[in-house]
C-alpha positions in Angstrom: -61.0 -1.2 86.8 -60.8 -5.0 87.0 -63.8 -4.9 89.4 -66.0 -2.8 87.2 -65.2 -4.7 84.0 -65.5 -8.2 85.9 -69.0 -7.0 86.7 -69.7 -5.9 83.3 -68.7 -9.4 81.8 -70.2 -11.4 84.1 -73.7 -9.2 83.3 -73.0 -10.2 79.7 -72.6 -13.6 80.0 -75.6 -13.8 82.1 -78.0 -11.9 80.1 -76.8 -14.0 77.0 -77.2 -17.1 78.7 -80.5 -16.0 80.2 -81.8 -14.8 76.7 -82.4 -11.1 77.9 -82.7 -8.9 75.3 -80.3 -5.7 74.6 -83.7 -3.6 74.4 -84.3 -4.4 78.0 -80.9 -3.8 79.4 -78.5 -1.4 77.1 -74.9 -2.5 78.4 -72.0 0.1 78.5 -69.5 -1.3 75.7 -67.1 -0.6 73.1 -68.2 -1.3 69.8 -65.8 -1.9 66.8 -67.2 -0.7 63.3 -65.5 -0.5 60.0 -66.0 -1.5 56.2 -64.2 -4.9 54.8 -60.6 -4.8 54.4 -60.1 -1.7 56.6 -57.8 -3.7 58.9 -60.4 -4.1 61.7 -58.9 -7.6 62.5 -55.3 -6.6 62.7 -56.5 -3.8 65.2 -58.0 -6.1 67.5 -55.2 -8.8 67.2 -52.8 -6.0 68.0 -54.4 -4.8 71.1 -54.9 -8.6 72.1 -51.4 -9.5 71.0 -52.4 -12.4 69.7 -53.5 -14.0 66.0 -56.7 -15.7 66.8 -59.5 -14.1 64.6 -60.5 -15.7 60.9 -59.2 -14.0 57.9 -60.1 -14.4 54.3 -61.7 -12.8 51.5 -65.3 -11.4 51.8 -67.4 -11.3 54.9 -65.2 -13.2 57.3 -67.1 -11.8 60.5 -70.7 -12.9 60.2 -71.4 -12.6 64.1 -71.2 -10.1 66.6 -67.8 -11.2 68.7 -67.8 -10.2 72.4 -64.1 -10.3 73.4 -63.7 -10.0 77.0 -59.8 -9.5 77.4 -58.7 -10.5 81.1 -55.3 -9.6 82.6 -54.1 -13.0 84.2 -52.5 -12.0 87.4 -53.1 -15.2 89.7 -50.1 -17.6 89.4 -52.7 -20.3 90.4 -54.6 -20.0 87.1 -51.5 -19.5 85.1 -49.9 -22.5 86.4 -53.4 -24.6 85.8 -53.1 -24.2 82.3 -49.5 -24.4 82.1 -49.1 -21.1 79.6 -49.2 -17.4 80.0 -52.4 -16.9 77.3 -55.4 -19.2 77.1 -59.4 -18.7 76.3 -62.8 -20.2 76.7 -66.0 -19.6 74.6 -69.2 -19.0 76.6 -70.8 -21.8 74.2 -67.9 -24.4 75.5 -68.5 -24.0 79.1 -65.2 -24.9 81.3 -63.4 -26.2 78.1 -60.0 -24.2 78.0 -58.1 -23.3 74.5 -54.5 -22.7 74.4 -53.9 -23.1 70.6 -54.7 -19.7 68.8 -55.3 -21.7 65.9 -58.1 -23.9 67.6 -59.9 -20.8 68.7 -60.0 -19.3 65.1 -61.4 -22.6 64.2 -64.0 -22.6 67.0 -65.2 -19.1 65.8 -65.4 -20.4 62.0 -67.1 -23.3 63.2 -69.6 -22.0 65.7 -70.3 -19.4 63.1 -71.0 -22.0 60.5 -73.4 -23.7 62.8 -75.5 -20.6 63.1 -75.2 -18.9 60.0 -74.2 -21.7 57.2 -71.3 -21.8 55.1 -70.3 -18.5 53.3 -74.0 -17.4 53.5 -75.8 -14.8 56.0 -75.2 -13.0 59.0 -76.7 -13.4 62.6 -77.1 -11.2 65.6 -76.4 -13.9 68.0 -73.1 -13.1 69.5 -70.1 -15.4 70.3 -68.6 -14.9 73.7 -64.9 -15.0 73.9 -62.8 -14.7 77.3 -58.9 -14.3 76.4 -56.7 -14.6 79.6 -53.2 -13.3 79.0 -50.2 -11.8 81.2 -49.7 -9.4 78.4 -52.8 -7.7 77.9 -54.9 -5.4 79.9 -58.5 -5.9 81.2 -60.8 -4.6 78.2 -64.1 -5.7 76.6 -64.7 -5.0 72.9 -67.6 -5.9 70.5 -66.4 -6.8 66.9 -69.1 -6.2 64.4 -69.3 -7.6 60.8 -67.6 -5.4 58.3 -69.5 -3.1 56.4 -69.8 -4.2 52.7 -71.7 -3.5 49.5 -71.3 -6.6 47.4 -72.5 -10.1 48.0 -70.3 -13.1 47.9 -71.1 -16.7 47.3 -74.2 -17.6 48.4 -74.7 -14.6 50.4 -78.1 -12.9 50.4 -78.7 -9.9 47.8 -79.2 -7.7 50.4 -76.4 -8.5 52.8 -75.4 -4.9 53.0 -78.6 -3.9 54.4 -78.6 -6.9 56.8 -75.1 -5.8 58.0 -75.8 -2.3 58.3 -79.0 -2.9 60.4 -77.0 -5.1 62.7 -74.3 -2.5 63.0 -77.0 0.3 63.6 -78.7 -1.8 66.5 -75.3 -1.8 68.3 -74.1 1.7 67.7 -77.5 3.6 68.0 -77.6 2.7 72.0 -76.5 5.8 74.3 -74.5 3.4 76.4 -72.3 2.3 73.4 -68.9 3.7 72.6 -68.3 3.5 68.7 -64.8 2.8 67.7 -64.9 3.6 63.9 -62.1 2.0 61.9 -61.0 3.8 58.6 -58.3 2.9 56.3 -55.4 5.4 55.8 -55.2 4.7 52.1 -58.8 5.9 51.4 -60.2 9.5 51.6 -61.5 9.8 55.2 -64.4 12.0 54.0 -65.4 8.3 52.3 -65.3 6.3 55.6 -68.4 4.4 56.0 -67.5 4.0 59.8 -67.5 7.3 60.3 -70.3 8.3 58.2 -72.7 5.7 60.2 -71.0 7.0 63.5 -71.9 10.4 62.5 -75.7 9.5 61.7 -76.2 8.0 65.5 -73.8 10.3 67.1 -73.8 13.6 65.6 -71.9 15.5 68.2 -69.3 12.9 68.1 -69.3 12.5 71.8 -69.3 8.5 71.9 -67.1 8.0 69.0 -63.1 7.4 68.7 -61.7 6.9 65.3 -58.7 4.7 64.3 -56.7 5.4 61.0 -55.1 1.9 60.1 -52.5 1.5 57.4 -50.7 4.8 58.0 -47.6 3.3 56.3 -49.5 3.4 53.0 -50.7 7.2 53.5 -48.6 9.8 51.7 -46.6 11.8 54.4 -48.1 15.5 53.5 -49.7 18.2 55.1 -53.0 16.4 54.4 -52.2 13.3 56.0 -50.8 15.5 58.9 -53.9 17.1 59.3 -55.9 13.6 59.3 -54.0 12.3 62.0 -53.9 15.3 64.2 -57.9 15.2 64.1 -58.7 18.5 62.7 -60.5 17.1 59.9 -62.7 14.7 61.9 -65.3 15.7 64.7 -64.9 12.9 67.1 -64.7 14.0 70.8 -62.8 10.9 71.9 -59.9 11.4 69.8 -58.3 10.1 66.6 -55.4 7.4 66.8 -53.5 6.0 63.8 -51.9 2.4 63.7 -49.9 0.4 61.6 -51.5 -3.1 60.2 -49.4 -6.3 59.3 -48.8 -6.7 55.7 -49.7 -9.9 53.9 -45.7 -11.1 54.2 -45.9 -10.5 58.1 -48.8 -12.4 58.0 -47.7 -15.4 56.0 -44.7 -15.1 58.1 -46.6 -15.1 61.4 -44.3 -12.0 62.5 -44.5 -11.5 66.1 -47.1 -8.7 67.1 -44.5 -7.3 69.4 -42.1 -6.9 66.5 -44.9 -5.1 64.7 -45.8 -3.1 67.6 -41.7 -1.9 67.6 -41.7 -1.0 64.1 -45.1 1.0 64.3 -43.6 3.0 67.1 -40.4 3.6 64.9 -42.6 4.9 62.1 -44.4 7.4 63.8 -41.3 8.8 65.5 -39.7 9.1 62.0 -42.6 10.5 60.2 -44.7 12.4 62.3 -42.7 13.2 65.4 -44.9 15.9 66.3 -47.8 13.3 66.9 -45.7 10.1 67.8 -46.8 10.3 71.4 -50.6 10.2 70.5 -50.1 7.4 67.7 -49.9 3.7 68.0 -51.8 0.4 69.3 -50.2 0.8 72.7 -51.5 4.4 73.1 -54.8 3.3 71.4 -55.2 0.5 74.2 -54.3 2.6 77.1 -57.1 5.4 76.0 -59.7 2.6 75.5 -59.1 1.3 78.9 -59.5 4.9 80.4 -62.5 5.5 78.1 -64.3 2.4 79.1 -63.6 2.6 82.8 -65.0 6.3 83.0 -68.1 5.4 80.8 -68.6 2.5 83.0 -68.7 4.5 86.3 -71.2 6.8 84.8 -73.6 4.1 83.6 -73.4 1.8 86.5 -75.6 3.4 88.8 -78.4 3.6 85.9 -77.7 0.2 85.0 -78.3 -0.9 88.8 -81.8 0.6 88.9 -83.0 -0.8 85.5 -81.9 -4.3 86.8 -83.4 -3.6 90.0 -86.9 -3.0 88.2 -86.4 -6.1 85.9 -85.6 -8.4 89.0 -88.9 -7.3 90.6 -90.5 -7.4 87.6 -89.8 -11.0 87.3 -89.9 -11.7 91.1 -93.8 -11.0 90.6 -94.0 -13.3 87.2 -92.5 -16.3 89.3 -94.9 -15.6 92.3 -97.6 -15.8 89.8 -96.1 -19.1 88.3 -95.8 -20.7 91.7 -93.1 -22.7 93.3 -90.7 -24.6 91.5 -91.7 -28.4 91.6 -88.9 -30.8 92.9 -90.1 -33.6 90.9 -89.9 -32.5 86.9 -92.1 -35.5 86.1 -94.6 -34.5 88.6 -94.3 -31.0 87.0 -95.2 -32.3 83.7 -97.8 -34.5 84.8 -99.4 -31.3 86.7 -99.0 -29.5 83.4 -100.8 -31.9 81.0 -103.3 -32.6 83.6 -104.1 -28.8 83.6 -104.1 -28.6 79.9 -106.4 -31.3 79.2 -108.8 -30.2 82.4 -109.1 -26.8 80.7 -109.5 -28.1 77.3 -112.5 -30.4 78.6 -114.1 -27.5 80.3 -113.8 -25.2 77.1 -115.5 -28.0 75.2 -118.4 -28.5 77.5 -118.7 -24.9 78.1 -117.7 -24.8 81.8 -114.4 -22.7 81.3 -115.2 -19.8 82.4 -113.7 -15.9 82.2 -114.4 -12.3 83.6 -116.3 -10.0 81.3 -117.6 -6.4 81.5 -121.3 -6.0 80.9 -124.0 -3.3 81.3 -125.7 -3.7 84.7 -129.3 -3.8 83.4 -130.3 -2.6 86.9 -128.5 0.4 87.0 -130.7 3.7 86.5 -130.4 5.4 83.2 -128.3 8.8 82.9 -130.5 11.7 84.1 -131.1 13.6 80.4 -130.6 16.9 82.4 -127.2 16.2 83.8 -124.0 17.3 82.1 -122.0 15.3 79.8 -119.1 14.5 82.1 -122.1 13.1 84.8 -123.5 11.1 82.0 -120.1 9.6 81.1 -119.4 8.9 85.1 -123.0 7.0 85.5 -122.4 5.1 82.1 -119.0 4.0 83.4 -120.9 3.2 86.8 -123.4 1.1 85.3 -121.3 -1.7 84.3 -121.0 -5.2 86.2 -118.5 -7.8 86.4 -119.8 -11.3 85.2 -118.1 -14.5 85.2 -119.2 -16.2 81.8 -118.4 -19.5 80.6 -117.6 -20.5 76.8 -120.3 -22.7 76.4 -123.0 -20.3 77.8 -121.6 -17.7 75.3 -122.1 -19.7 72.5 -125.7 -21.0 73.4 -126.8 -17.3 73.8 -125.9 -16.7 70.4 -128.1 -19.4 69.2 -130.7 -19.1 71.9 -131.1 -15.1 71.5 -129.4 -14.0 68.2 -130.4 -16.7 65.9 -134.0 -16.7 67.6 -134.4 -13.0 67.1 -133.1 -13.2 63.6 -135.3 -16.2 62.5 -138.4 -14.4 64.1 -138.2 -11.6 61.5 -138.5 -14.1 58.3 -142.2 -14.3 56.9 -142.1 -17.9 57.3 -145.8 -18.3 56.0 -145.4 -16.5 52.8 -142.1 -18.5 51.9 -143.7 -21.7 52.7 -146.8 -20.9 50.3 -144.3 -20.0 47.8 -142.6 -23.3 48.2 -146.0 -25.4 47.8 -146.2 -23.6 44.6 -142.7 -24.7 43.5 -143.6 -28.3 44.3 -146.8 -28.2 42.7 -145.4 -26.8 39.3 -142.7 -29.3 39.3 -144.9 -32.5 39.9 
């Protein structure tokens, strides 16, 4: 799995750096979707076993976050950073972050740099690599939470903007949808599942997560929800427990929360306990992603080969890369000024198609298809300068039009007017 995932992570980084559009390459990925306050951030932090995501009122996640979790197994790397968990941002180069609060601050600061403070959203993703000995290798894309009401200086149509952004990710066939819904809200009203259903009607790309299961009433209805019988998703439905406000304020270790989560499901849903909880969710996501990668990589390799061949041709047309930047700039300026001067002087040439005056006219007795063929053949390529084209307009078009004007009669009328005013 690490080999496949390392390839995916590298591709994500390279395409982002090179500015390759997601329309050109549809990378396989797991996309996390959910409404505000459903506990989406808590799910990600529990999987990563670290507190590093921004929290607050309103829309906190305002840019896609590509979270590349990498299991640290090399002792040399662990010793070099002097801890078992560290992180790096793509936009920060080789800078290493070991303080989770500093990671949270950098996410907030980079979001504000791109989107403004408490304003709009952006589709420009933040890439974060999180290394740890405590986590499996797994890549997730966290998207802004679905909302209905703008806050502060946010645009009035912020809900539509977020939905468009979310759709642009989950509509892709190579995207696995992780739809997060709160357990204390009727699942029939889940915004995430509703949106997932629209782009994935069969549910073949969707896995559902129900958060805040400890706030659900333990009834037959809740058991039916957690068993997955009421939701048509092919990749399964998994319930988890979120940290409450007190646990967040006291910074209760995530390991303790996961132990409480396991005890809760064993006590309240013993028949479903082995298919519930963050640990099971993490395991399932790893299996889903690796199987998805195996299916997608061959097609992805073909697509990359096609793009590579195309860009090689483009580079071939551009020419060899100059070794001296100053010389390259002088050459570009010289070429531009030369082209501009030729255009002004009417010496800049381009190729056009013109009817061949020497070509014989199509036979009147011939068929329509025969006439069409002869008309097409009766065209020649001709290189014409812009100045010559302009001269042709004045020399031929204007002359022809002026010759049609009855000048003598107009001059007589003009003489009468002049005499009448004198």
